[in-house]
C-alpha positions in Angstrom: 0.0 0.0 0.0 2.8 2.4 0.8 4.3 1.8 -2.6 1.0 2.7 -4.2 0.9 5.9 -2.1 4.5 6.7 -3.2 3.4 6.3 -6.8 0.4 8.6 -6.3 2.5 11.2 -4.5 5.2 11.2 -7.1 2.9 11.8 -10.0 4.1 8.5 -11.7 0.7 6.8 -11.4 -1.1 7.7 -14.7 -4.0 5.3 -14.7 -6.3 3.7 -12.2 -8.8 0.8 -12.6 -8.5 0.4 -16.4 -8.2 -2.9 -18.2 -4.9 -3.9 -19.8 -6.5 -3.6 -23.3 -7.5 0.0 -22.6 -4.0 0.8 -21.3 -2.4 -0.7 -24.5 -4.8 1.4 -26.6 -4.0 4.7 -24.9 -1.7 7.2 -26.7 2.0 6.9 -26.0 2.9 7.2 -22.4 6.4 7.9 -21.2 8.5 5.1 -19.9 8.7 4.8 -16.1 5.0 5.5 -15.6 2.7 3.1 -13.6 -0.9 2.0 -13.8 -3.3 -0.1 -11.8 -5.5 -2.7 -13.4 -8.2 -3.8 -10.9 -11.4 -4.8 -12.6 -9.8 -7.4 -14.9 -9.3 -10.4 -12.6 -6.9 -12.2 -14.9 -4.7 -9.2 -15.6 -5.0 -7.4 -12.3 -1.8 -5.9 -10.9 0.6 -3.0 -11.0 2.0 -2.2 -14.5 5.0 -0.2 -15.5 5.7 1.4 -18.9 8.9 -0.1 -20.2 10.3 0.4 -23.7 6.9 1.6 -24.9 5.0 -1.4 -23.5 3.0 -2.0 -20.3 4.6 -4.7 -18.1 3.2 -6.2 -14.9 5.7 -5.6 -12.1 3.6 -6.5 -9.0 0.3 -7.9 -7.9 -2.5 -5.6 -6.5 -2.1 -4.4 -2.9 -4.2 -6.1 -0.3 -6.6 -3.2 -0.3 -7.9 -4.2 -3.7 -8.2 -7.9 -3.0 -9.5 -8.0 0.6 -13.2 -7.4 1.3 -12.9 -5.7 4.7 -14.5 -2.3 4.4 -12.4 -0.8 7.2 -9.1 -1.8 5.4 -10.3 -0.4 2.2 -11.4 2.9 3.9 -8.0 3.2 5.5 -6.3 2.6 2.2 -8.6 5.1 0.4 -7.8 7.7 3.1 -4.1 7.1 2.7 -4.4 7.4 -1.0 -6.3 10.7 -0.7 -3.7 12.1 1.6 -1.0 11.1 -0.9 -2.8 13.0 -3.7 -3.2 16.0 -1.3 0.5 16.0 -0.5 1.2 15.9 -4.2 -1.1 18.9 -4.8 0.5 20.8 -2.0 4.0 20.1 -3.3 2.9 21.4 -6.7 1.5 24.5 -5.1 4.7 25.2 -3.3 6.7 24.7 -6.5 4.4 27.2 -8.3 4.7 29.7 -5.5 8.5 29.6 -5.8 8.2 30.2 -9.6 5.8 33.1 -9.6 6.6 34.5 -6.2 3.3 34.4 -4.3 2.5 33.3 -0.7 1.2 29.7 -0.9 -0.8 30.2 2.3 -3.2 32.6 0.5 -6.1 31.2 -1.4 -8.3 32.6 -4.1 -12.0 32.8 -3.2 -14.9 31.6 -5.2 -17.5 34.2 -6.3 -19.2 35.8 -3.4 -16.5 34.6 -0.9 -15.3 36.7 2.1 -12.0 37.3 3.7 -12.4 38.1 7.4 -8.9 39.2 8.1 -6.6 41.8 6.4 -5.4 41.2 2.9 -2.0 42.7 2.2 -1.0 43.2 -1.4 1.6 45.1 -3.3 -1.0 46.4 -5.7 -4.6 45.9 -6.7 -6.3 46.5 -10.0 -10.0 46.5 -10.9 -11.8 47.1 -14.2 -14.9 48.5 -12.5 -14.8 49.4 -8.8 -13.3 48.8 -5.3 -15.5 49.3 -2.3 -14.8 49.4 1.4 -17.8 48.8 3.7 -20.1 47.7 1.0 -23.7 47.7 2.2 -23.1 50.0 5.1 -22.4 53.4 3.5 -19.5 52.3 1.4 -16.4 54.3 0.4 -15.6 53.4 -3.2 -13.3 53.9 -6.1 -15.4 53.7 -9.3 -15.0 54.4 -13.0 -17.8 55.6 -15.3 -20.5 54.6 -12.8 -23.2 56.8 -14.3 -22.5 59.7 -12.1 -19.0 60.6 -13.2 -15.8 59.6 -14.9 -13.2 58.7 -12.2 -14.8 58.9 -8.8 -14.2 58.7 -5.1 -17.7 57.9 -3.7 -19.1 58.1 -0.2 -22.4 56.1 0.2 -22.9 56.9 -3.5 -21.5 54.0 -5.6 -23.3 54.2 -9.0 -25.4 57.1 -7.6 -27.3 54.7 -5.2 -26.7 54.9 -1.3 -26.2 51.6 0.5 -26.3 52.8 4.1 -28.8 51.1 6.4 -28.9 54.1 8.8 -32.2 56.1 8.9 -30.2 59.3 9.0 -27.7 59.5 6.2 -26.1 61.5 3.4 -23.9 61.0 0.4 -20.9 62.6 -1.3 -18.6 62.1 -4.2 -15.4 63.6 -5.7 -15.5 63.5 -9.5 -12.5 63.8 -11.9 -13.0 64.2 -15.7 -9.9 62.2 -16.7 -11.4 61.4 -20.1 -11.1 65.0 -21.1 -8.1 67.3 -21.8 -9.1 69.8 -19.1 -8.2 68.7 -15.6 -11.1 69.1 -13.1 -12.2 68.0 -9.7 -15.8 68.5 -8.6 -16.9 68.1 -4.9 -20.5 67.1 -4.7 -22.9 66.5 -1.7 -26.4 65.2 -1.1 -28.5 65.5 2.1 -31.2 63.1 3.5 -30.5 60.1 1.2 -32.2 56.7 1.4 -30.7 53.3 0.9 -31.4 51.9 -2.6 -32.9 55.1 -4.0 -30.8 56.8 -6.7 -29.9 60.4 -5.9 -28.0 63.2 -7.8 -25.4 65.0 -5.8 -25.0 68.8 -6.0 -21.7 70.4 -7.0 -20.5 72.7 -4.2 -16.8 73.2 -5.2 -15.1 73.0 -8.6 -11.4 73.0 -9.2 -9.5 73.5 -12.4 -6.1 74.9 -13.3 -7.6 78.2 -14.1 -10.1 78.7 -11.2 -11.6 77.6 -7.9 -15.4 78.0 -8.0 -17.6 77.9 -4.9 -21.3 77.4 -5.5 -22.6 78.0 -1.9 -22.3 80.6 0.8 -18.7 80.6 2.1 -17.7 81.3 5.7 -14.1 82.1 6.4 -13.1 81.6 10.1 -9.6 82.8 9.6 -8.0 85.5 7.4 -8.7 85.5 3.6 -5.6 86.6 1.7 -5.7 87.5 -2.0 -3.6 89.4 -4.5 -6.6 91.3 -5.8 -10.4 91.4 -5.7 -12.4 91.1 -8.9 -15.8 89.9 -10.0 -19.4 90.3 -9.0 -18.7 90.8 -5.3 -16.8 94.1 -6.0 -19.0 97.2 -6.3 -19.2 98.9 -9.7 -18.7 102.7 -10.0 -22.4 103.2 -10.2 -23.0 101.1 -7.1 -20.2 103.0 -5.3 -21.5 106.3 -6.4 -25.1 105.4 -5.5 -24.1 104.6 -2.0 -27.1 102.2 -1.4 -25.7 98.7 -2.0 -24.8 96.8 1.2 -23.4 93.4 0.0 -20.4 94.4 -2.2 -16.8 95.2 -1.2 -15.1 98.5 -2.1 -11.7 98.8 -3.6 -9.6 101.9 -2.8 -10.5 103.4 -6.2 -14.2 102.6 -5.7 -14.1 104.1 -2.2 -12.6 107.3 -3.6 -15.2 107.4 -6.2 -17.9 106.9 -3.6 -16.6 109.7 -1.5 -16.4 112.0 -4.5 -20.0 111.2 -5.4 -21.6 111.3 -2.0 -19.7 114.1 -0.1 -21.5 117.4 0.3 -18.4 119.4 -0.8 -18.1 118.8 -4.5 -15.1 121.0 -5.1 -12.7 123.1 -3.2 -9.5 125.1 -3.8 -6.8 127.1 -2.1 -5.0 129.6 -4.4 -2.9 132.8 -4.5 -5.1 135.8 -5.3 -2.2 137.6 -7.0 -2.1 135.2 -9.9 -4.6 132.3 -9.4 -1.9 129.8 -8.7 -3.4 126.7 -7.0 -1.9 125.4 -3.9 -4.3 122.5 -3.3 -7.6 121.5 -4.7 -10.3 118.9 -5.4 -12.3 118.8 -8.6 -10.8 122.1 -9.7 -8.9 122.2 -12.9 -7.7 125.9 -12.9 -8.3 129.4 -11.5 -8.3 132.4 -13.8 -7.8 135.9 -12.5 -10.1 138.2 -14.6 -9.0 141.3 -12.7 -8.3 142.6 -9.3 -10.3 140.5 -6.8 -12.2 138.8 -9.7 -11.7 135.1 -10.2 -13.2 132.2 -12.2 -12.8 128.8 -10.5 -13.0 126.2 -13.3 -14.3 122.7 -12.3 -12.9 119.4 -13.5 -16.4 117.7 -13.2 -19.5 119.7 -14.0 -22.1 120.4 -11.3 -24.8 119.8 -13.9 -26.4 123.1 -13.2 -25.9 126.3 -11.1 -27.9 125.1 -8.1 -25.0 124.8 -5.9 -23.7 126.8 -2.9 -20.4 128.8 -2.9 -18.6 129.9 0.2 -15.0 130.9 1.0 -12.5 132.8 3.1 -9.6 135.2 2.3 -6.4 135.9 4.1 -4.6 139.3 3.9 -1.6 140.8 5.5 -2.6 144.5 4.8 -2.9 146.5 8.1 -5.4 148.8 6.6 -8.0 146.1 6.0 -10.8 146.2 8.5 -12.8 143.4 7.0 -11.7 141.2 4.0 -14.3 138.9 2.5 -15.2 136.7 -0.5 -18.5 137.0 -2.3 -20.0 134.6 -4.9 -20.8 136.1 -8.3 -23.9 134.2 -9.5 -24.4 136.2 -12.7 -21.0 135.0 -14.0 -21.2 131.4 -12.7 -22.0 128.3 -14.8 -22.2 124.6 -14.2 -18.5 124.3 -14.9 -17.1 127.6 -13.6 -17.7 129.3 -10.3 -17.2 133.2 -10.2 -16.1 134.9 -7.0 -14.9 138.4 -6.0 -12.7 139.4 -3.1 -12.5 142.8 -1.3 -12.4 144.7 2.0 -13.8 147.7 3.7 -11.4 150.5 4.7 -11.6 151.7 8.3 -13.9 154.8 8.4 -14.7 154.9 4.7 -17.5 152.3 4.5 -16.5 151.4 0.9 -15.8 147.9 -0.5 -12.6 147.8 -2.4 -11.4 144.8 -4.6 -8.2 143.2 -3.5 -6.0 140.2 -4.5 -5.7 138.4 -1.1 -2.6 136.4 -0.4 -4.8 133.3 0.4 -8.2 132.6 -1.2 -10.2 129.5 -0.2 -13.4 128.5 -2.1 -15.8 125.6 -1.4 -18.6 124.4 -3.7 -21.3 122.3 -2.0 -24.5 120.6 -3.3 
């Protein structure tokens, strides 16, 4: 019996329970192989292939000739163990050739691994899921909701979470196109087994980052410049009524210009009209002694404005020096003023060119 086991374990036993006639008719078998003939009482025995022919080298082991069931069962078990040993040896040899761990086994369809599976790499043509059936996290490709995806309870657009309170999310990458893009999508109040479309809340490309929902910044928000819808336009800055736009320095200056009461002012030398400082004044023209035209950079639109001013003189003979508007010579773009003083004891108003003349135009 042990000899038979050795034959089975070595892989030399090529035939079992065939007649000698059948053995002879089989295609060529290499020399040194063995076969058992059992059912043919006259030819029963162990045969070896020698010089292209089957030759009987021994009688059948006792297991095949005795009728005791226990003996045959023991022999059958020994034979099965021999075949198992041969299979294991083949597996070990294959493991050495291709370099895998022979203690790992491939699972049939639907099988489960309860422990950790460590691999150097893993490839899938469709998807890889973690936690399937309980709000899975998945790597999917073209699952009907995106090109290349990282899904959260949203494989194929269908939640698989059993929890009564649940949500879903996914990150989508359009890797089939030439323009790189990542879209971050969310869905509230999802239900297991019911397809749901996620909503894009953040979009990333090489040219822009787009937010599609209200944004709360807890820390500082730094930027090289501000542009777009959230920056006030000139008309919004000038109108002074919008309360949900930001103001750039230029827009702020425009708003001040548009909304302040003083629309123009100037400080100039009365002797020649030379401007020392001004706002919305392009030039001052001296038309004669104490007679000036203050020309505006931006028109008032009409003459319904108010003019006021002060003068400064060094003359010791001046009792009262003053500035008076000249409405008859004023226009929407030019403000006419006259300067003079009253001599002590004379009661007369005399035109003068003050050292300092200040004019303000309000509206």
